[in-house]
Structures are given as C-alpha cells and as structure tokens.
N, C-alpha and C positions, 0 to 999 in steps of 0.2 A: 503494499499501498500505499504511496505517494503520501506525504503527510502536511504537503505544501501543495498541496489539488483540492480547491476547497468546490467540494458536492454538497450538493441541493438537501442531501437529505440532514445538512448539519448548516442549514437556511446562507451556504455562498460560503459558509467559511473553512478557511483548511484546519484538516483535524488539528494540525500545528494551534494556530489559531484557538478553534473551541475548546482546546484542553488550556492553554494559558490566560482566556477572557472571561470562559465558565464552566470548565469543569471543578464541582464540587464550589462556587462561588454565585451563582446568583441561575433563579430558570431561562429556559431559551420556547419561544416556539416558533415552529418550524409548519408552516404550511404549504402543501404538496412536500411533505422531504421524499414521499413515494408517491411519484406521479402514480392516478390507472391503478395505486394501490390492488391487489383484489386477498381476499382471504386466502393461504393457503394449506389449507384442511377447512371442512363443514364442518356445520354445530356437528350432525351424525360419527363427524368422523373426531373428535373432540370428544363428545358424551364418549365412544369405543372406548380411547386413550381412560380416560375415568375412570373405568368398568375394571383394569387392571392391577394388582398388587404392587409390581413392581415403578409404580407409574403414583406419583402425590398431586391428591384431588382436597380437595371442597370446596363444598355444597353452603352458602350462603342465601336465608330469608331472612326476609327483615317484615319482621308481621307488626299488630296490632299492639301486640304487650307487647315488645321487642325481636330481639335476636337473633336468630338460635344458624348453630355455624356445625356438618357433618364431616367428616373425616375419607379419608378416601380408603381403599375402593366402592363407587357408588355405581348403583345398577341402575338403569336407565328410567329400570320400573321406577324407581324410589322420588326422580327429580318430579317436582311440580310442572301442571300443566304452563302450556309455553303463552295458554290465556289470562295466565297469572303473570300478577307482575311483584316487582321489589329483589326478584333473584340471581342469583349471580354461581356460576359453575368459574373454580377455577383451578386448573390447570398444571402443573410445574414440571420448568423441566422439557415443555413439548421439541427441542432441540435436539435433543438425546435419542428419542423416536422417530423425528420427520429430516428426510432431507431438505427438503423445502426451508423451515424451521432451520434449521440448522447451517444455511448460507446463509439465510438472512442475520442469522450471530455472529456470524464470522463479520460483516459491514461493520462492523461496532469492537475491531481491532487493532483504531489508535490508540486504545488503550490499554492496558497488558496482560497478560491471555490469564495472570497467577489474582486480576483483581475481575475479570468477566467473569457472571457465574454460568447465568441461562436466561433464557426465555419461555415466560406463563403469559398464557392463553387463559383472556375472564371474555365471557359470555354471559350477557345479562339479560333479562327481562327489565321492560319500560320500568326506567322506579328505581330496577337494580343497580346495587356494589357495594361496597364495603366500609361506609361509613367516613366520616371526616377521623384523620390518622396520619400519621408522620413514620415512614423509612428512617431508616441509620446506613442508608444506603444509597445511590448515587439511581435516575433509574430512567429507560426512558421509556414513555407511551407510544404508542403508536398503534392511531383506530386504525385498523385493520376493510372495518366494514359499517353503516349504519351510523351514533353519533354517541358522545357523548361531550356531554356540560362539567369542564372542571374548575372548582370555588378551590385559589391555592390563597395559601401565607406565610408571614414568616411568625409562626407562632410561637407565643413567651408562655404563655400559660400552658403548662403541661399533660393537667389532671386529666385523669381518666374513665371514664365512666365507670360502676361498680358492677358488679355481679352480670355482668356480658362475654360472651366467649370470645372477641375482638374486641382489641386495641385499638379504644374508638375516643377520640378528643370531647370532654365534659364538654367546654367554654369555646367550638372554633374561628376562630374569628379572621375569613377572610382579606384579600387585598383584592384579589383580581380574578377574572373569572373570563371561559376562555369557553364555546363551543367547539370542540371537532372532528372534522368528520372521514373519511375513509382517503387514508395517504396523510395527514394533521396527524406530527408528534410534539410532544413537549417534551421537555429534559427536564430535570429539574435534583439539585442535590442534594445531598442529606439535608434529615432535620425539617423540608420543608414542609409543610402541613399542607395535604391537600383532598381532598372529594371529590369524584367520579360519579357520575348520576348517568344511566344511561336514556338515554328518551329517544321514540318514536323517532323513526324516518321510515321513505321510499326509496327503494331503488331504483336504477334504471333499467328496470322490467316490469316497472308499475305495482312490482309487491312489498307486503315490508322486510323492512335490510336487521339482520340478526344485528345489536348492535355488541362487536366483538373486538376485544381492544388486547392486544402485544404489548408484552412489561418485557422490555430487557433490563434487567438485575446488574447487580456487582457483589462481590464478597468483597465485606469488611471484616478484616480481623478482628478481635478483643485483645484485647493487652495481656489478661490473666489468662482465659481462654490458651493463647499462644503460647503463652510460658510454660506452662502446664503441661503443652503436647509433645515442645519442644523437649522438656529436661523427659519427659517420659524416654520420646525416640532417643536421645545421646543415651541416656539409661541402659537402654536394649541394644548398643552398638556393642561386637562382638569386641575382643581384644586380640582378632584375627590383623594380621600385616595381607596387606592389599599383595594381589597383585601386579605386572605391571604389561598388561595388554595391551593396544591403545584405544578400546573399550572396556572396559575391567569389570568385574564381577560389582554387587556390592558393593559398597566404600563402608565403613566399617574406621571409627577412630578408636584412638589411642584407648586405653583403660582410664575408666572416670575412679574407682575408686579398687580400695583392694578392703578387707575382711576388719574386720571390725577387730579387734584388739584390743582390752585390757586386762595385760597380767596387776598388774598394780592397782585395778580396783578391795577398794576399803569392803570390810562387812559394814551394813548403816543400818541404823536404825528406821528411815525413814524413805523405803523400799518404793512405796511410789514416786517419787524425784527423779525426775529426768539428771542424770551422767552430767558433769558440767566436758570431759571428755567426747560427751556422744555429741552434745550441743557443737564442740569445734569438727568435731570427725563430718558429721554433718552438711556445716560449710564448707570442709573443704573437698567436701563431698562436687556440690553445687561450683565453687569456681575453677574446680579442676573438669565438672564439663564442659564451663563457658571458658577455657582455652585455647581450645583450638579452633579457629577463624572456619577451620574449614568442615568438621561435624558440625556447628553451626547451622554454615548454610547449606549441609546436606541433608540436616535436619528439619529443614524450613523448605526445600524445596521437596522433601515427600513429602512433607504438611497439606501442602498447595497444591500437591496431583492426586492428593489422596481420592479415590472415589467415595464419590455422597453412599451411602449402607444399602442403601437400594439399587443401586445400577447395581446391573449383570449382564455381562461377556458373552458372546456367541461362540459355540464352538466353529472353525474354519471350517466350510465349505466342500476344500481341496484341499490337501497337502502342500506345506509350503516348495516350494519349485525355486529349489538355491543356483541352482546351474542358469535358470532361465533369469534366474534374478541378474547373473555375471554375463549375459547372452546378450542384453541390450533385449530381452524377450517381455519382461512386465516390468511393473513401476506400482508404489505402491501408494495408501493413501492408511492414514488413520481410523481410524472409530467415530465416530461423532459424542462416545462415551470418553474418548480417552481424555487425561494432561494430561500436556511433557510440557517441561518447563526446562531451563535448563543455567549456570550459570560459569562463569571461566572455568570452570573445573571441572563439570557434574550434568548428567544430562539426568533427566526426572522425569518417570512415568508412569502414572498409575498411582504414587503413591514408596515406589522405586526408584535409586539416585544408583546413579554407576558412573566412576571416574573414566572421562575419555583426553584425549590430545590428541595431537594429530591431526590430519585428512580425517578420520572420522569423524572426531572431534565438530571439526565443519562440517559433514554433510550430517551431522544427528542435531544437528543445531539448526540446519537449512529445514531438514523435517519438521521440528517444531513449527516454525516460522512461518512455513507454507502447511503445512498440516499433511504434507504427499508427498513423494519423490520419484521425477518421471525416469525412463527406463533407461539414459542416458548418465544421470547422474545416479541412480543407482548400480551403473553395471564401478561404478569407482569405489563401492565400497569393498576393506577388506575381509578377506575372510571370515575371521571372527566379528565381522561389524554383520555379517553377512545373518551369521549366526547368532546373533545376539536378534538378529531383525528376525528369524524363522521363531527365537523362544515367541515371541512379541505374538506374530500372526499367530501361532500355536495356542495362545491365551485367550485370542479374541481382540488382540487390541486397535490392530491391523488386520487390511486387506490387502491380497497382492491381485491386480492386473492382470492379467495377460492377452501378450500380444501375440498374432502369429502362429499361437498356438489350440490344439483342436481343446472343447473345453469352454466352458462361459467363464466370465473373471464370480472369483472369489467374493 
C-alpha cells in the first residue's frame, strides 16, 4: 500500500495524512468512502453464520421494559420477526469466514496488523441499535446498505445504566449528528461516545433496504493484562539454546530463574509470614525475566498473534508439494484466520515465534506484509524455509495454490 496516495476511503486523504491528523484524535465523516458499495453477505448468510458455535454473535433487543441480549450461537428461529422494530444481530470476525469481508479488511492495513482486529457486521430492523456507548478502541463504521443515524459526542459523564446487559451511558450528550447511507463511513477514535439507530430506507429496487453496518475494529492491549501474559510466556520459555538454521525453530530465552533454596532458614514461630528471602527471590525472578530484550519482543509477538479461542483451522485438502514450490509451480497465501507479524529478529505466526535471518527472513517478512508469496518469490526460499512453510500448510495456516499441475488449488 502506498501510504502517500490519496484514498476515497479516507475522504481524499492519504493514509499518512489520516494517521497524522485524525487517528486517535478526532472523528472523520466520509461520504461515499466506497461508492456503489453492496453488502458482501446477504441477511440470510449473516443469520447462518450466527448459528455456528465457533462464530461470535449476539442478539440485542430493545423492549419497552429494557434491553435483552442473547449470546450466540443463535438459531434462526429464535430471531424476532423482521416486522418487529428495535432488534439487532451482531456477528463478529466475519473476515475469518468470508473472502470478501477479508479483502475489505485489508484496505485498513495502513494501521499495523498488531492493532487491526476484525470486521463485525450488524443487521438491525428499524429503531435497532445497541444504545449510546463508547468503545476503548478505534472504529470505522461503514454503512453497507440502508440507513443509520449516528449521534456522537465527547462524553465527560461516563456513568453507565444499571441493571442492563449492555454498557449503555446513563446521560448521553451528543454534539454532532450524521445520517449514513450505503457507502458512507464514520471513523471514531477511542472513547468517543456514539449511538447508532437504524432508519427505514428504500433500496434502488423499490423494496425496503436492510440496515447493514460494517464495523472495522482495532485491538487495544490493556497494560496489566498484557504484562501478565508476557510474564507467563517468559516463564514458559525453555532453557534450551536455539540452533542456527536460517529460519530457526521456536525461540526460547535464557533461564529465568533457578530453584528457590533456603538452607539458612531458621525455625519460625510465625509460619504464615512470607519469608523475606522468598520475596527477594521473586523480585529477582521478575527482573531476570525482563533482562533479555529479545525474549520480551519474542513473547510480545507470540501474544499479539495468538488466535482467539474460537478460531479453528481446517485441514488441507491436498498434501504439501515442496518440489512444486521450488519449481515456480505453486504460490502460497495465508489463511484469513492466520495472524503473522515480525520484528528485526523473529517472525511470529499464530502464537509461535521463529528466529529469522538472511534471505529467508526477508521472504518471511514479505509473506507477512503481502499475506502471500508468488511462485517466483516462493522459489527463492531455502530448503529449511520450504519445510517450515510445509508445517504451516499442514496446520491449516496457509494454502498452496498450484499452477500448471493436475488437480484443483488447495
């Protein structure tokens, strides 16, 4: 992506300008961010996704006596009738289950992949919404079809309503209002209060148009949660030294600590008191864990690529063909569910880390950035890199697409 090229998606701004002027600073309304945009999934396809256990979904219904929320999986027969106003179906992570949704998400990769989360699709009947609230993350709200009215504001009073299953603001005070139609998009930085309500609309075919809103959300690590996860991973690192292959096996740092010993511990009349020597030992263990900067970045990369618990990878339909990979006869692409990042010393994929250097490291970084390698690029990989890619293929993390060979692509 050319980060200096102006984009209709960003109201004529380049990604560089948008990130500098708007990212985490102020909202941006973009009329016709994607002109002529059509929903990537029909309402029926979205409802079907919500029935699967491995797909995160929610049904939210606004009733005279308050709000009701049901977590997925959601059977189609349990949905209220379309004639009933005020209900919303939310389906998370649609990019992992639909190629078109995955392609749409790629348009927002001007922000780091470590921050980009997923694409959520919302279907709502007239009056449907999730109430006035604020998110802790950046969000792009793309209207796919129909109309939704957004009221937004820099809310100071963050008091939430009590006794409701949603985090709804008690005293919402909007200061701007926008009506979004198909193709329009609204960017909101973290903490900006907003309330979107579906409105009735007629499509070009003269029929009622579904209110479908696509939300591109971003990941926001929480400091203490991230610290706990990093320390947990650092503690799990083995004491084994790594080998010296161009793309090495999973990296493990130096020993974090030795076994606690207290040969000088006297008898105690206060057995419930923490021994001072044990406190010192614990402090030294944490300090030791944080001494190796490579180990910290390694743990961070593993953490940021760890798939969500609901993510399942499919077994490949065909066996890995290493000879074809070296003979310009096959290309590869990462599975939509795969997360892949890198730093100057490692590549990270789906919670695993690998030391990388030389030409293979360059190739792996290109795979992460492009989410695929052409047949020409792949032919330059070393034998050890081809073997590693084969392991990832067998795990379902990437697909091999054969060219000029019998059989369909995998």
